[in-house]
VOGU-3710 file (C-alpha; in Angstrom, 3 decimals, decimal comma):
1> mqfvtpavml> 114,574/36,041/140,376  117,899/37,074/138,916  121,014/36,156/140,856  124,591/37,341/140,772  127,281/34,686/140,394  130,967/35,028/141,284  131,813/34,809/137,572  129,577/37,785/136,845  131,203/39,727/139,677  134,644/39,119/138,223
11> fmmflprceg> 133,427/40,094/134,764  132,029/43,333/136,135  135,413/44,280/137,566  136,751/44,609/134,032  133,792/46,253/132,286  134,718/49,523/130,564  133,715/52,638/132,452  131,680/55,465/130,922  132,661/58,821/132,353  133,932/57,048/135,434
21> rapklcapap> 130,770/54,958/135,806  130,205/51,225/135,701  126,802/49,506/135,554  125,381/48,134/138,760  124,923/44,398/138,896  121,385/43,052/138,930  120,555/42,035/142,475  117,605/39,622/142,793  114,602/41,423/141,296  111,518/42,064/143,431
31> admqcvfgge> 108,460/39,926/142,746  106,839/40,608/139,364  109,704/42,840/138,244  112,724/42,396/135,975  116,168/43,938/136,165  117,137/46,191/133,259  120,924/46,211/133,191  122,357/49,726/133,095  124,918/51,317/130,835  125,176/53,368/127,680
41> mirgrdkgpr> 122,282/53,423/125,233  121,237/55,154/122,033  118,270/57,436/122,641  116,237/58,980/119,790  117,201/59,013/116,115  118,484/61,416/113,461  115,690/60,974/110,916  111,951/61,416/111,149  109,897/63,935/113,132  111,710/66,680/114,970
51> sqrpsariwv> 110,321/65,453/118,279  112,401/62,243/117,986  115,682/63,954/117,116  118,604/63,984/117,554  120,025/60,631/118,556  122,464/60,689/121,442  124,388/58,307/123,640  123,225/58,619/127,206  123,695/56,582/130,371  120,912/54,893/132,320
61> dtfymdttev> 121,677/53,185/135,615  120,427/49,682/136,345  116,782/49,686/137,415  113,837/47,366/137,965  110,693/47,434/135,831  107,352/45,652/136,165  107,308/42,447/134,150  103,893/43,340/132,703  101,662/46,329/132,270  99,594/46,949/135,395
71> tvkafdacva> 96,474/44,809/135,095  92,841/45,653/135,752  92,954/43,254/138,705  95,973/44,954/140,287  94,614/48,459/139,795  91,172/47,576/141,160  92,831/46,139/144,270  94,618/49,450/144,784  91,311/51,314/144,447  89,653/48,951/146,939
81> agkcpfqktn> 92,482/49,604/149,399  91,827/53,346/149,155  95,270/54,075/147,709  94,297/54,779/144,081  91,571/56,965/142,558  88,702/55,249/140,787  89,166/55,337/137,017  86,106/54,671/134,905  86,302/52,330/131,925  84,160/53,736/129,111
91> ykgfsdpeqp> 84,190/50,758/126,779  83,254/47,126/127,075  85,976/44,663/126,282  88,669/46,338/128,399  87,784/45,045/131,886  89,113/41,498/131,965  91,157/41,123/135,186  94,286/40,195/133,210  94,025/42,929/130,589  96,204/45,999/131,095
101> kvgvswfaar> 94,416/48,773/132,953  93,832/51,490/130,358  92,034/54,803/130,339  93,935/55,951/133,418  95,324/59,424/133,941  99,019/60,064/134,460  98,177/61,061/138,039  96,360/57,792/138,741  99,264/55,840/137,261  101,708/57,662/139,500
111> afceaqgkrl> 99,482/57,120/142,548  99,420/53,377/141,888  103,185/53,166/141,529  103,792/55,174/144,685  101,359/52,960/146,600  103,569/50,005/145,655  106,749/51,787/146,727  107,665/52,349/143,089  107,549/55,164/140,528  106,813/55,750/136,865
121> pteaefekai> 109,781/55,020/134,589  111,581/57,901/132,956  111,377/58,168/129,190  115,042/57,165/128,942  114,444/54,060/131,076  111,451/53,063/128,980  113,398/53,452/125,759  116,289/51,439/127,222  113,856/48,664/128,154  112,724/48,462/124,516
131> rgpdgewfaw> 115,954/49,084/122,615  118,629/47,632/124,868  122,247/48,830/124,694  122,573/48,686/120,893  119,640/50,845/119,844  117,523/48,168/118,175  114,065/49,327/117,214  111,834/46,865/119,029  111,848/44,766/122,186  112,441/41,645/120,072
141> gndppscant> 115,142/43,163/117,840  114,904/44,726/114,383  112,565/42,234/112,726  109,282/43,796/111,530  106,344/43,561/113,953  103,670/40,923/113,518  100,714/39,657/115,512  102,951/36,830/116,683  105,130/39,182/118,729  102,966/42,187/119,585
151> vylapkvgrg> 99,455/43,681/119,644  98,855/46,626/117,310  96,883/47,830/114,278  98,115/45,156/111,923  97,765/45,558/108,147  94,891/43,447/106,744  94,052/42,260/110,268  92,922/45,389/112,088  93,234/46,998/115,479  94,249/44,765/118,349
161> cgktspkegt> 95,393/42,174/115,815  91,735/41,516/115,039  90,454/41,114/118,589  86,796/42,188/118,801  85,540/44,740/121,319  81,738/45,150/121,707  81,873/48,962/121,830  84,902/49,707/119,697  84,019/47,239/116,958  87,331/45,710/116,044
171> gatwpvksrp> 90,199/46,280/118,413  91,061/45,919/122,074  93,929/45,039/124,345  94,872/41,422/124,983  95,567/39,929/128,418  99,134/40,571/129,514  101,662/37,894/128,526  99,640/36,987/125,419  102,816/37,507/123,391  106,391/36,346/124,104
181> agryglydis> 108,533/38,418/126,448  110,972/40,820/124,860  114,443/41,741/126,021  114,982/41,790/129,793  111,959/39,474/130,225  109,423/42,303/129,840  106,032/41,607/128,267  104,137/44,055/126,024  106,777/46,772/126,341  106,196/47,260/122,595
191> gnadewtqdw> 102,465/47,229/121,862  99,205/46,222/123,572  98,843/49,478/125,547  100,637/52,796/125,262  102,339/53,585/128,555  102,832/56,725/130,595  106,336/57,834/131,514  107,537/60,369/134,046  108,892/62,996/131,618  107,418/66,185/130,217
201> ytyggyaecg> 107,057/66,134/126,424  109,202/68,362/124,205  107,720/69,160/120,788  111,078/70,507/119,685  112,840/67,235/120,337  115,596/66,523/122,815  117,500/69,677/121,911  114,654/71,666/123,469  115,476/70,485/126,976  119,263/70,636/126,623
211> adclgvnpkg> 121,292/69,118/129,446  118,156/67,710/131,106  117,886/65,230/128,217  121,574/64,294/128,103  124,230/62,649/130,225  123,475/60,318/133,108  119,911/59,298/134,016  118,185/62,161/132,170  114,706/63,001/133,439  113,596/65,461/130,776
221> pcggadkcpg> 112,627/69,125/131,151  113,061/70,637/134,597  114,800/67,471/135,744  111,466/65,708/136,152  110,006/68,285/138,557  106,236/68,203/139,137  105,849/71,696/137,683  107,727/72,825/134,602  106,817/76,221/133,087  105,964/75,943/129,410
231> fvervvkggs> 105,416/72,185/129,459  101,929/70,722/129,863  101,957/67,205/128,366  103,686/63,985/129,403  105,519/61,456/127,244  103,703/58,279/126,220  105,650/55,401/124,674  105,416/51,816/123,506  102,651/51,745/120,903  99,261/50,101/121,358
241> wfwdpshlpg> 96,420/47,978/120,035  94,952/51,117/118,426  97,924/52,390/116,428  99,879/51,282/113,376  103,470/49,918/113,460  105,030/53,400/113,369  104,234/53,753/117,089  106,071/50,582/118,142  109,795/51,496/117,844  111,534/52,485/121,052
251> yfrrphfpdn> 112,408/55,913/119,694  108,736/56,786/119,080  107,239/59,258/121,548  103,927/61,027/121,702  102,396/63,668/123,982  99,219/63,565/126,004  97,679/65,695/128,717  98,195/63,984/132,077  94,557/64,246/133,166  93,472/62,124/130,149
261> kkiyhhfgfr> 90,108/63,897/130,184  88,745/62,073/127,141  89,648/58,776/128,798  91,471/57,412/125,790  91,757/53,650/126,024  95,227/53,480/124,577  97,043/54,460/127,740  98,175/52,020/130,375  101,356/51,951/132,430  103,862/49,941/134,403
271> cardsvtpwd> 106,088/50,930/137,299  109,811/51,066/137,914  112,102/51,399/140,893  115,766/52,064/141,524  117,972/49,013/141,772  119,536/47,862/145,010  123,237/47,522/144,313  124,430/43,995/144,991  127,863/45,304/145,945  126,450/45,539/149,471
281> fvpilinewv> 125,743/41,816/149,322  129,146/40,819/147,960  130,761/40,131/151,362  127,931/37,807/152,348  127,820/36,043/148,985  131,576/35,601/148,809  131,742/34,170/152,309  128,831/31,825/151,625  129,959/30,618/148,211  133,718/30,351/148,451
291> dgaarfsglr> 134,519/30,192/152,132  136,995/27,390/152,683  138,154/27,293/149,041  141,860/28,078/149,135  142,011/29,448/145,603  139,452/32,112/146,499  140,807/32,987/149,914  142,843/35,920/148,604  139,866/37,268/146,699  137,676/36,910/149,736
301> mwwhppvkrr> 140,172/38,756/151,920  140,363/41,545/149,363  136,610/41,959/149,236  135,822/41,456/152,894  137,473/40,137/156,062  136,786/36,439/156,659  133,994/35,456/158,982  135,200/34,407/162,421  134,313/30,806/163,094  132,866/29,623/166,359
311> k> 135,023/27,116/168,180
//
């Protein structure tokens, strides 16, 4: 749980605005989710493949994101409840209840999130969750990746940081939370399993989708609509047990067909949801925390009329 204190409220009053906006405070996060504090961020970069260019400052509102990748246990429960489609696992070594559920289609991932009252994160949200407000490369900062902080194809160690899979040979996912949490308290946001996002993929980079990839809460081509003429693949981010370190930075993006017909075992997912602004809770919190304190009485009156006391 993440709570708002009066000191944080006062601090927020004086935060600089971006185009007339101010970040929402983090109200207490739902169970098994973390609050990703909103604001400006650096998306993309100016070097490298065209698909990752150009860098731009955009704005992402505060949102909640699952603390971990969706596990095999959680997904199987959704299937058993009749709310998610069955998704076959082709390989041994990927079915431990606490491993991330991989091999799922984009559609199955979306169905799971919707069944939980959530949604898939946008590409911008996912990149914010990795890079934070300052555009660092990884969820732990700018230090190079290692098997101590993520799961990937490590030099001289192998896929999955050397974990053995009976079918794949060397390489598999690890149970969630096998590595330390990154920024915002999120586990495996860089590495372990690639993760689906909501957006359509643009081979020509962010310039290809123009205003839909800029500004406030961008959702990619066609504003995130279910159908988008000329676009057929979705964005996958985060890097995985299968791929080398080049896939781990927050700016990295790759395309894949949403039906995942070959059932690649790189792709997992986690869900997101819009934040509930704590401004609605301010009157209650102020009255509870500072009622009767003379030095706060003026502040309390400004925020909300005092509660009438019973005689």
